[in-house]
N, C-alpha and C positions, 0 to 999 in steps of 0.2 A: 100405380104413380097417377100423385094433380099433375093432370096437363098441365098448369103455370108452369113448373118444374120443368116441364119440355117443349117452353115456347119461346121461338128463336128469340124473344126480346131478352128475356130472363137468361139466355143465354150469354148475350152481350154484352145485359149490366153486370154479367158477370163477373167476366171475360177485363169489363173493363178495372174492375174493382182493385181485379188481383194485379191491373198493370198498376196502378200507383199504391198499391201495396209494396210492390218494387222499388219502382221510381226515389217514391219514398227511403226508404232500406239504402239505397244506393248511392243516392243523396247523404243520409247519418254518416255512410262509411266513408262515403267523400272526404267529409270534414271535418273525421276522427284524421284521417290521411293527413292531413292539412293542418297534422298540429293543434286541434281545437278537445282532445281528449286529456282532460286533467290527470297528472302521473304524480303520484306523489313523492315525493324528492326526503331524503334525513339534506337538513342544515346546520350551519357550524356559526355562528357572529366572531366577525374576525374581533378577537382583542390585540393592546401592544401590551406585552410582558415584562420591568427593566427587568425582576427577579431582583432585587436590591443591590442592583449593581454588580451580582453574578450571572456568567455566561456558560454552560455547560457544551461540552463536545464530546463525541467518539472516539477516546485515541486508540493508538495501536502502541505496543510495544517492540520493538524492533534493536537490533543491536547496532553495535557504531559501526562494521563490517562485516559480508561472509567470505571467506575465501577459501577456497580449494588448493592445497598445501600438497609436492609433491616432488618428489628426490628430484636432481640436478644430474643426479649419474643414475644409472642403470643397475639391475641387479635383483636379487631372491632375497625379499624382507622376511628375515627372521623373526624383528620382536613385533607387538604393536599390543605397545600393554594399556591402550584407553581403551574404556564403552563408550557407546551412546548417552549422552546427558550427561555427561561427566565437564568438570574445568580444570583443565590442565592448569597449572601456574605456567607463568612467563616462566620461560626457561625449560623447563617438563616437557620428555621425554617422550612424541609422537610414536616414533616410528622406525626404524634400524634395520638396515643391509646386511646381507654377509658383508663383511670388511677386507677377506682374507685374501682376496687379487690384490686389494688399494695399499691392503698394508705392505706387502709383499712387493709394491713398483714404486713405494714410497724409499722402504732398501733398498732394491738395489737403483736408483739414484741420489742416494747420500755415495751406494761404493764407488758411482761413478763419481761425484762429484770428490769427494776426496781423492781417485786417482788421478783426475785435470787437476788439484791442486796442490800434487805433488811434483808433477809435469811440469806447470806454471814456473813453482820456486826454483826448478832443474834450468827452466827456461831467462827465465829474471838472472840466476846467478851468469849463465855461459855469455848473457846481452852485456853482461858486468863488463865480466873479460874480454869480452868483441869474441867468443869464439864460435855465435851464431850472427847471422844475420837479423835488423829491427824484424821481417817478413817475420821472422819463425817464434818469434816471440809474438807477434802480435794477435799468430794464429791459437797459440795456447790461452792467452791474456780474454782469446772470442770464444774461445771450443771452456773457460772455468765460467764464463760470466753464461751462459747455455746450459750448462750441467745446474747452474744456483737456480735460473728459470724452469728448471724440469723439474728439480726441486719442488721448489712452489705452490710447480699445478700436480704433484702426488698428493701430497698433502695435504693442497685444498679440496683434490675429488677428497681423498680416504675425510676429511669434516663432513665432506654432505653424501655422504653414507649413512650419517643421522636428524631425525629432522627431530628438530625444539621444538615448543609452543612459543612464536611470538607475542605471544601478549597472554591475556588470561584470556583460555581459548575457551569455547566451549562446547564439544565435538557433536556436531549433530548427527553425523553420520559416515562410517566407515566404507568407501567403495569400494576396497579389493582386501581379501582377508590376509595372513598371514599366509606366508614362504610362497606367495603368490610373485613368481619371474614379471620387475617389471620398466621398462622402460625407463629413459631423463625427460623430467616434463609430463609424467603420466599422475597424474589426479591419487591420490589415494586416503584420504582422507579431508571433511570437512568441514570445519570450524567456523565461530564467530565469536567476532570479538566483543565482551562483553565485559572491559574495562567502565564502562559507564552503560547504561542504558538510554535506549530513545523511543521518546511517548509520542508517533506524532499525528497531530491533526489538520483539519481543513478547517478556514474560517472563512466568511465570507468577505469582501472587500471594503467592507461597510469596520470593518475591525483589525483592519492592516493597521490603521491608524498607532493604534499600540505599541505596535514595534516603537515605533521611536521611541517610546518611554515603556525601557520593559520594568523599570526598578516602581515607576506604580502602579504595578499588576503581584497579586499573592494567586500561583498555581499550582493549586494541589490536584493529583491522581487520585482515586479508591478503583483497585483489583478488582475484575471479576470474580479471581481466585479468591481474593482480601474481602471479604464486603467490612464496612464498617471502621477502616484500616485510610486513614490519610498519607497520602507518600508526597513531600515538600518536589518539586518541580524546576528547574532552572532552564533561562529561551538557552537553543543556540544559537540555530540560522534558521531561515525560512525558503523559501520559494517564492520568486519574481514570478513565475507564467504562471498562468490560473491554468487552472484543468477544465480541457475543451467543452466536458459535459459538463460539469455544477457548477464551474466557473471559481472556483473557489480555488487560496493558496492555503499548501499545504506548511506547517508552523511545527520546530519539531525543537520538544523541551531536552533536558538531562535528568535521567536518574539513576542517582549513585546508588549500589549494590546494594543491598539489606543483608545484615549478618543475621543467618536464622532463618531467611527465607527464599523458595525458589521464586525468581519472579524468571520470565522466560521471554524470550521476543513472540510476538506471537498472539498474545496474551492481550485482553480487549480492557478497555480502562475507561473510568468518568472521570474526565479532566475539569474542571471546578478556574475559571476564570475570574476573581475578582479583584472591583476598582474601588478603594479606599472613597473617593472624590463622583462615584453615579458616569465614570469617562465614561463607559458603555453606552450606547443609543437604546432605545426601546426597540423591540423584537414583534416580531409578530412570523406567528406561527401555524401553522395549516396539515387535515388531517394526510399521513399522504394518498389515502383513498381519494381527496377528491380534486388529484391531480391528475391533469389530462396535457394527451399532446396535437397541434395544431398541423396540417398538413408536410408544411414546411417541418415539422420537426421541435418548434419552439415546444412551452412552456406556457399554460393556460390554463386558467379554474373560470368554473361557473356561480355566474355572481346571479342571484334573485333577487326583482326587483320587487318587492314586494308592494307596491299600488299599483302594478297592470298585474303580476301574479304571474308575472314569465319570464324566464332566464336566459341568462345572455353571455359568450364565449368570456373574457379578457386574458389580455398578453400578462404574466409574471417575472421576474425577475426571480431566481429561485437564489435556494446559499448552502447552509448545513441541510444534506440529506441524516436523517437519519432512521430507526426503523421503523416507528411510526405515524412521524410527523414529519415538517418537511419547514423549513426557515426561508420566506418569502421575501427579500430584500426589497420590495419594487411592484406597484400595479395594482396593492393593494390598500383599504385604508380600514383604520376600527371604527367598529360598529356595521357596518357591511356582512352581507350573510352570504356561506361559499357553499353548494350540494359538494358533500358527501361523501358520496356512492353512486354507481352508476351513470360515470358521465359520458360513457359513450353511447348513454342512448337517446343524451338531448338534443337540440337543437336551437339557435337560432332564435330568440320569441316563443320558444314552446310554454303552452303553461301550463303551471305544474299546482301542486299544492303539498303547502309543507308537513313534515310528518310532525302528529300532537307531539309525542314522546325527544320530539331532537331534541340537540339542545338549542 
């Protein structure tokens, strides 16, 4: 072996060289940890969309009300002719109890009333002739009144042995089966009032002003189950309390029942709100993947600074949430660029490079 390789000076020189190389690598790693590494990100340019006076929302079909029907007396169910998913017209039979005992009670009460009425007539004639004191007649009159009340109670209980649809009722669930012994107040069938359907949407506060003049807007719905068909909607009511998460307000529209079309509560719809005079303000929306949350739970996005080549967080006000995009009410301007993916891997001032095929 060459003696120069075994010399102490050569070994010292080699160790110093390795030291400087490792130090340079550590400095390079430190620079990468300090955010100097260029990360490739997808960007989207923010635009305002007036959509020719049309704004679209995701709507949910609902019933006017949902009610659990119950008997007001106890007994054994003998008839329940309804089937789940069917509509029972108003006044139609929902369920019926065995009414034999209640019919017998009505007959007994009627017989007792007839006897009390005869006794009353006798006492009235005897009072007119002075044969009995006034107190005896008063007791007969009170007994007659009590018997009349007892007959009314038994007749009412007999009527309670059947349940009729209080409205055009969609049967959503049979809670108990026929021939079940039930107590008074036990729910037996769950129904929904489908006399008119409701379609609920959530709108940002910037659009709440449209409720002051609903006649200026045309509202239609396209159901997912019936694509291509438009159904007219009419304004009914709105909530004055904002959703604590989305800060939007629920607006409800009426949808008339359509002959030959089975529209059910729970179906989804695309609701189009159209203004003929461009009353609707411009809208900014971004991909839902661009939305991030700060440490305090508020929403933010990452805005790209093209001059510096860095990103920074920006607090935003969120409007309607869709499946793929979200409406931004405040915090962004048209022309700005936001990061649409990987927001959780960014930090303030981080240097990034745009993905070339990004929008």
